[in-house]
C-alpha positions in Angstrom: -10.2 48.6 -70.6 -7.5 47.5 -73.1 -8.3 44.7 -75.5 -6.2 42.2 -77.5 -6.8 41.2 -81.1 -8.7 37.9 -81.4 -6.6 36.9 -84.3 -3.0 37.9 -83.5 -3.1 39.0 -79.8 -1.8 42.6 -80.5 -3.5 45.6 -78.8 -6.9 46.1 -80.5 -9.3 49.1 -80.9 -11.8 47.7 -83.4 -14.7 45.5 -82.3 -17.0 43.4 -84.5 -20.2 45.4 -85.0 -22.3 42.4 -85.8 -22.3 40.7 -82.4 -21.8 41.2 -78.7 -19.0 38.6 -78.2 -16.7 40.1 -75.6 -13.5 38.8 -77.3 -14.4 40.0 -80.8 -11.8 42.8 -80.9 -9.3 43.3 -83.8 -6.2 45.3 -84.4 -6.9 45.7 -88.1 -9.4 45.0 -90.9 -7.0 42.3 -92.2 -7.1 40.4 -88.9 -10.8 40.6 -88.8 -11.2 39.4 -92.3 -8.8 36.4 -91.7 -10.6 35.5 -88.5 -14.0 35.6 -90.1 -13.8 31.9 -91.1 -13.9 31.1 -87.4 -15.8 34.1 -86.0 -18.8 33.6 -88.4 -19.9 30.7 -86.1 -19.9 32.9 -83.1 -21.3 36.0 -84.7 -24.7 36.9 -86.1 -24.0 36.7 -89.9 -26.5 38.3 -92.3 -26.7 35.2 -94.3 -27.1 31.5 -93.5 -24.0 29.5 -92.7 -23.4 27.0 -95.5 -21.0 24.1 -96.2 -18.4 26.4 -97.7 -18.1 28.0 -94.2 -17.6 24.7 -92.5 -15.0 23.7 -95.1 -13.2 27.0 -94.6 -13.1 26.4 -90.9 -11.8 22.9 -91.3 -9.0 24.2 -93.5 -8.2 27.0 -91.1 -8.1 24.7 -88.0 -6.6 21.7 -89.8 -9.4 19.6 -88.4 -12.0 17.4 -90.1 -15.3 19.2 -90.5 -18.0 18.1 -88.0 -21.0 19.2 -90.1 -22.5 16.0 -91.6 -23.6 17.8 -94.9 -20.1 19.2 -95.4 -18.6 15.8 -94.8 -21.0 14.4 -97.4 -20.5 17.1 -100.0 -16.7 17.2 -99.9 -15.7 13.5 -99.7 -15.0 13.1 -96.0 -17.8 10.6 -95.5 -16.7 8.4 -98.4 -13.1 8.7 -97.4 -13.9 6.0 -94.8 -10.7 6.0 -92.7 -8.8 8.6 -90.8 -5.9 8.2 -93.1 -8.0 8.9 -96.2 -9.9 11.8 -94.5 -6.5 13.3 -93.7 -5.6 13.1 -97.4 -8.9 14.8 -98.3 -8.3 17.6 -95.8 -4.7 18.1 -97.1 -6.0 18.3 -100.6 -8.4 21.1 -99.7 -5.7 22.9 -97.6 -3.5 23.0 -100.7 -6.4 24.1 -102.9 -7.6 26.9 -100.7 -4.5 28.1 -98.9 -1.8 27.5 -101.4 -3.7 27.9 -104.7 -6.0 30.6 -103.4 -9.3 29.0 -104.5 -12.0 30.3 -102.3 -14.2 27.8 -100.3 -17.2 29.5 -102.0 -15.8 28.5 -105.4 -15.1 25.0 -104.2 -18.8 24.7 -103.1 -19.9 26.0 -106.5 -17.9 23.3 -108.2 -19.5 20.7 -105.9 -23.0 21.9 -106.6 -22.3 22.0 -110.4 -20.9 18.4 -110.2 -17.5 19.6 -111.5 -15.5 19.3 -108.3 -13.1 16.6 -109.5 -12.7 18.2 -113.0 -11.8 21.6 -111.5 -9.4 20.3 -108.9 -7.5 18.6 -111.7 -7.5 21.8 -113.8 -6.3 23.9 -110.9 -3.4 21.6 -109.8 -2.4 21.2 -113.4 -1.3 24.8 -113.4 1.6 23.9 -111.1 4.7 22.1 -112.2 4.4 18.4 -111.3 7.1 18.6 -108.7 5.2 21.3 -106.8 1.8 19.6 -106.5 2.5 18.0 -103.2 1.7 14.5 -101.9 -2.1 14.9 -101.5 -2.8 15.5 -105.2 -1.2 12.2 -106.4 -3.3 10.4 -103.8 -6.4 12.2 -105.1 -5.7 11.0 -108.7 -5.6 7.4 -107.4 -8.8 7.9 -105.3 -11.1 10.1 -107.2 -14.1 8.0 -106.1 -13.8 9.7 -102.7 -14.9 13.0 -104.2 -17.0 11.7 -107.0 -20.2 9.9 -105.9 -20.7 8.6 -109.4 -17.5 6.6 -109.3 -17.8 3.2 -107.5 -15.7 2.5 -104.4 -13.0 -0.1 -105.2 -13.8 -3.3 -103.2 -15.9 -3.7 -100.1 -14.3 -1.6 -97.3 -15.9 -3.7 -94.5 -14.6 -6.9 -95.9 -11.1 -5.3 -96.3 -11.2 -4.3 -92.6 -12.2 -7.8 -91.5 -9.5 -9.5 -93.5 -6.8 -6.9 -92.4 -7.7 -7.5 -88.8 -7.8 -11.3 -89.2 -4.3 -11.2 -90.6 -3.2 -9.6 -87.4 -5.2 -12.1 -85.2 -3.6 -15.0 -87.1 -0.1 -13.5 -87.3 2.5 -16.3 -87.4 0.0 -18.9 -88.5 -1.1 -20.1 -91.9 -4.3 -18.3 -92.7 -6.6 -19.3 -95.5 -9.8 -18.4 -93.6 -12.7 -17.0 -95.6 -15.1 -14.3 -94.3 -17.6 -17.0 -93.4 -14.8 -18.9 -91.5 -14.0 -15.8 -89.6 -17.7 -15.1 -88.7 -18.2 -18.7 -87.5 -15.1 -18.7 -85.3 -15.9 -15.3 -83.8 -19.5 -16.4 -83.0 -18.1 -18.5 -80.1 -15.8 -15.9 -78.7 -16.4 -14.2 -75.3 -17.5 -10.6 -75.5 -14.1 -9.4 -74.1 -12.3 -11.1 -77.0 -14.8 -9.6 -79.5 -14.2 -6.2 -78.0 -10.4 -6.5 -78.7 -11.1 -7.6 -82.2 -13.3 -4.5 -82.8 -10.6 -2.2 -81.4 -8.1 -3.8 -83.8 -10.5 -3.6 -86.7 -10.7 0.2 -86.2 -7.2 1.2 -85.3 -5.7 -1.0 -88.1 -7.9 1.0 -90.5 -6.7 4.3 -89.1 -9.9 4.9 -87.2 -11.0 5.0 -83.5 -14.1 4.1 -81.5 -16.9 6.7 -81.3 -19.1 7.2 -78.3 -21.8 5.1 -80.0 -19.6 2.0 -79.6 -19.5 0.0 -76.4 -15.6 -0.2 -76.5 -15.4 3.6 -76.3 -15.3 3.3 -72.5 -13.3 0.2 -71.7 -10.4 1.1 -73.9 -10.2 4.6 -72.4 -11.4 6.8 -75.2 -14.0 8.2 -72.8 -11.2 9.9 -70.9 -10.1 12.0 -73.9 -11.1 15.6 -73.9 -11.9 15.8 -77.6 -11.7 13.9 -80.9 -8.1 15.0 -81.5 -7.0 13.2 -78.2 -9.1 10.2 -79.3 -7.1 10.1 -82.5 -3.8 10.4 -80.6 -4.8 7.6 -78.2 -5.7 5.4 -81.3 -2.2 6.1 -82.5 -0.7 4.7 -79.3 -2.9 1.6 -79.7 -1.7 1.3 -83.3 1.9 1.4 -82.1 1.0 -1.3 -79.4 -0.4 -3.6 -82.1 2.9 -3.4 -83.9 4.6 -4.7 -80.8 2.2 -7.3 -79.3 0.2 -10.2 -80.5 -3.6 -10.3 -80.5 -3.5 -12.8 -77.6 -1.3 -10.5 -75.5 -3.8 -7.7 -76.1 -6.7 -9.9 -75.2 -5.1 -11.3 -72.0 -4.1 -7.8 -70.8 -7.6 -6.4 -71.5 -9.4 -9.2 -69.6 -7.0 -8.9 -66.7 -7.2 -5.1 -66.4 -3.5 -4.8 -67.4 -3.5 -2.6 -70.5 -1.4 0.0 -68.8 1.2 -2.6 -67.9 1.1 -3.9 -71.5 1.7 -0.4 -72.9 4.7 0.1 -70.6 6.2 -3.4 -71.2 6.2 -2.7 -74.9 8.1 0.6 -74.5 5.1 2.9 -74.9 5.0 4.4 -71.4 6.6 7.7 -72.4 4.3 8.1 -75.4 1.2 7.2 -73.4 2.1 9.7 -70.6 2.9 12.4 -73.2 -0.8 12.4 -74.1 -1.6 13.7 -70.6 -5.1 12.4 -70.8 -6.7 12.9 -67.4 -8.0 9.7 -65.7 -6.9 7.4 -68.6 -4.9 5.2 -66.2 -7.8 5.1 -63.8 -10.3 4.0 -66.5 -7.9 1.3 -67.9 -7.0 -0.1 -64.5 -10.7 -0.9 -63.9 -11.4 -2.0 -67.5 -13.3 -4.0 -68.6 -15.1 -4.8 -65.3 -16.0 -1.7 -63.5 -16.5 2.0 -64.3 -17.8 5.1 -62.5 -21.3 5.9 -63.9 -20.0 9.3 -65.1 -18.3 7.6 -68.0 -21.6 6.1 -69.1 -23.2 9.6 -68.7 -20.5 11.1 -71.0 -21.1 8.3 -73.5 -24.8 9.1 -73.4 -24.3 12.8 -73.8 -21.8 12.6 -76.6 -23.4 9.7 -78.5 -26.4 9.6 -80.8 -29.8 10.9 -79.8 -31.2 7.4 -80.0 -29.2 6.1 -77.0 -31.1 5.7 -73.8 -29.7 6.2 -70.2 -28.8 2.9 -68.4 -30.2 2.4 -64.9 -27.1 3.7 -63.0 -27.1 7.1 -64.7 -30.9 7.2 -64.5 -30.6 7.3 -60.7 -27.3 9.1 -60.4 -27.8 11.9 -62.8 -31.4 12.8 -62.6 -33.0 11.1 -65.5 -35.4 9.3 -63.1 -36.9 12.7 -62.4 -37.9 13.3 -66.0 -41.0 11.1 -65.4 -41.0 9.9 -69.0 -41.1 13.5 -70.2 -39.1 13.7 -73.4 -38.7 17.5 -73.2 -37.1 17.2 -69.8 -34.9 14.3 -70.8 -33.6 16.3 -73.8 -33.0 19.3 -71.5 -30.9 17.2 -69.2 -29.0 15.4 -72.0 -28.2 18.8 -73.6 -27.0 20.1 -70.3 -24.5 17.3 -69.8 -23.4 17.6 -73.4 -22.5 21.3 -72.8 -20.6 20.3 -69.7 -18.5 17.6 -71.3 -17.7 20.0 -74.1 -16.1 22.5 -71.7 -12.3 22.4 -71.7 -12.3 23.0 -67.9 -14.9 20.3 -67.1 -13.5 17.3 -65.1 -15.7 14.2 -65.3 -14.4 13.0 -61.9 -15.4 16.3 -60.2 -18.8 15.8 -61.7 -18.8 12.3 -60.3 -17.8 13.6 -56.9 -20.6 16.2 -57.0 -23.0 13.4 -57.9 -22.2 11.2 -54.9 -22.3 14.3 -52.6 -25.8 15.2 -53.9 -24.5 18.6 -55.2 -25.1 18.3 -58.9 -27.1 21.5 -59.3 -24.5 23.5 -57.3 -21.5 22.1 -59.2 -23.1 22.6 -62.6 -24.1 26.1 -61.7 -20.4 26.9 -61.2 -19.6 25.6 -64.7 -22.5 27.0 -66.7 -24.6 30.1 -66.5 -28.0 28.5 -66.4 -30.9 30.2 -68.1 -33.3 31.7 -65.5 -36.3 29.9 -67.1 -34.5 26.5 -66.7 -33.1 26.9 -63.2 -36.2 25.7 -61.3 -36.8 22.6 -63.4 -33.1 21.7 -63.4 -32.9 22.0 -59.7 -35.6 19.4 -59.5 -34.1 17.2 -62.2 -30.6 17.2 -60.7 -31.8 15.9 -57.4 -30.6 12.4 -56.6 -30.6 10.1 -53.5 -27.0 11.0 -52.5 -25.2 11.3 -50.2 -26.2 7.9 -48.9 -26.8 7.7 -45.2 -24.1 6.0 -43.0 -25.1 2.5 -42.0 
């Protein structure tokens, strides 16, 4: 059977000898070497994966690292906003891909406490006009990579004041942080939700699954964090075209789609091609299928607990307060939502038809030792009898 190179797609005759991955074929040693920064996470490496591997993967894929320790070690945690994290990532891309500094060497600098010093020394070998845009940003924000340097100002207060300027646009505004807190204490929860969204997107961030607004503003419909960032970009564009009151009124009347379109953002919204986004926003903030709450539970923090609707709909009531079974079920759903081909609404349909085990078995190859217990756990009271 012919095989294609995992790296470049050309015909391949060499296979990785360290694992059994069916796609780990290469046309040359060079392609295998260049693909190693990704393949190491699929393979059986002889050494433990460390933060330099996660950094190398982030640079290769041009994505923020997901590993918490890597984010902490290399400044992504302290960068605070998506805009700043993009600057940090760009700095490392330049350092590793353009200046040929190995991720292993960068990790060594970090361990030695000389990361900032060595980045400066490395970029200084280039003429000033060739250092790119990320390095000047770094010189102004060295505190991001140096934990011993204090952060300038309080970022939370900066976010609050930035958002309040938007809320009060067109009006004189001398409100203090205490004034803001007092006024917001009397707001309805829908207005507070709109303020939180503005707080995030105006700071170049977006809601995570741990925040309540992740569902009602449609981020639950995104297939990955990249789409969430893109959707946040459309909201950012919307805030440049509408007032806070317009946003609030559209949100509480389930008219966010109409607001996007009235402000000339229909084409940009549709270009995202996020499945079910319109369906979620046309119900928001008053009604949602329980599958979105299930996705939020699966993709959020381990401390989150299932709400009553998904307890009944998706089998958590069958766990009988057994933590091991609850964890098994949560991990199963996390795997499903991570699949590119998984469709939350098809999972919802399987739920209301009482066919969860059958549908999930089509998506995942369930371990033999788990099949019996999962068949019991995935049993629910559906379909409901006709009355």
